[in-house]
C-alpha positions in Angstrom: 13.8 -1.2 -3.8 14.4 1.8 -1.6 12.5 5.0 -0.7 13.6 6.9 -3.8 12.8 4.3 -6.5 9.4 3.4 -4.8 8.0 6.8 -5.7 5.7 6.5 -8.7 5.2 2.7 -8.3 1.8 1.0 -8.1 1.0 -2.2 -6.2 -2.0 -4.4 -5.8 -3.1 -5.5 -2.3 -5.9 -7.8 -1.4 -8.4 -6.5 1.2 -11.1 -9.0 1.9 -12.4 -9.9 -1.6 -11.3 -6.6 -3.2 -8.1 -5.9 -5.1 -6.9 -2.4 -4.2 -4.3 -0.4 -6.2 -1.9 1.5 -4.1 0.1 4.3 -5.8 3.2 5.7 -3.9 3.8 9.4 -4.3 6.6 11.7 -3.1 6.6 13.0 0.4 5.4 9.7 1.9 1.9 10.0 0.5 0.0 7.1 -1.1 -3.3 6.7 -2.7 -5.6 3.6 -2.6 -8.0 3.3 -5.5 -10.7 0.8 -6.5 -13.7 1.2 -8.9 -16.1 1.0 -5.9 -14.2 3.7 -3.8 -16.4 6.6 -4.9 -19.6 4.7 -4.0 -18.3 3.8 -0.6 -16.3 6.9 0.4 -17.6 9.6 -1.9 -14.0 10.1 -3.1 -12.1 8.5 -6.0 -9.3 7.4 -3.6 -8.2 7.1 0.0 -5.0 8.9 1.0 -2.5 7.3 3.3 1.1 7.5 4.4 4.1 5.3 3.6 7.7 5.1 4.8 10.7 2.8 4.5 12.9 1.8 7.5 15.8 -0.5 6.5 14.1 -3.5 4.8 10.6 -2.7 6.1 7.9 -0.8 4.2 5.1 0.7 6.3 1.7 1.9 5.0 -1.1 3.5 7.1 -4.5 5.0 6.3 -7.7 5.9 8.1 -11.0 4.5 6.9 -14.3 4.8 8.7 -12.6 6.3 11.7 -10.3 3.3 12.1 -6.5 3.3 11.5 -5.1 0.6 9.3 -1.4 -0.3 9.3 0.4 -2.7 7.0 4.0 -3.8 7.2 5.9 -5.3 4.2 9.4 -6.6 3.8 11.6 -5.3 0.9 13.6 -8.0 -0.8 15.5 -7.0 -3.9 12.8 -5.6 -6.3 9.9 -7.2 -4.4 7.6 -6.4 -1.6 6.3 -9.1 0.7 3.2 -8.6 3.0 4.0 -9.8 6.5 1.2 -11.9 7.9 2.4 -13.2 11.2 5.2 -15.6 10.3 4.2 -15.9 6.7 5.1 -13.6 3.7 3.0 -13.1 0.6 4.5 -11.4 -2.5 2.7 -8.1 -3.3 1.9 -7.8 -7.0 3.4 -4.8 -8.8 1.3 -2.9 -11.4 4.1 -0.5 -12.5 
C-alpha cells in the first residue's frame, strides 16, 4: 500500500463498541461513517485528514471539540493499528 493506491479504499475501525467505516479520498481527506452518525452529529459522516509517511499511515479528525489521531503501520497490502507495543490488523472493506 502507498499513498496513491490507498485512495478510494474503505477500512473498518473499532471505536469503543462501534464499527466505523473510513473511506479514503484524494487530497488527504477521509470520511468516517456509521448508521448512528446522523443522530449523534447531525451529519451523515465525519470528515478527517490522512497522510502516509514511509510505512506509517496517519488519520486525524475532530469530534466534539476534541482532536483524535490514529497511527497505523503499512505492511504489504495491510494496515495495522498501533496500540502501544501491539499491532492489530485493520479490516479492509474495499
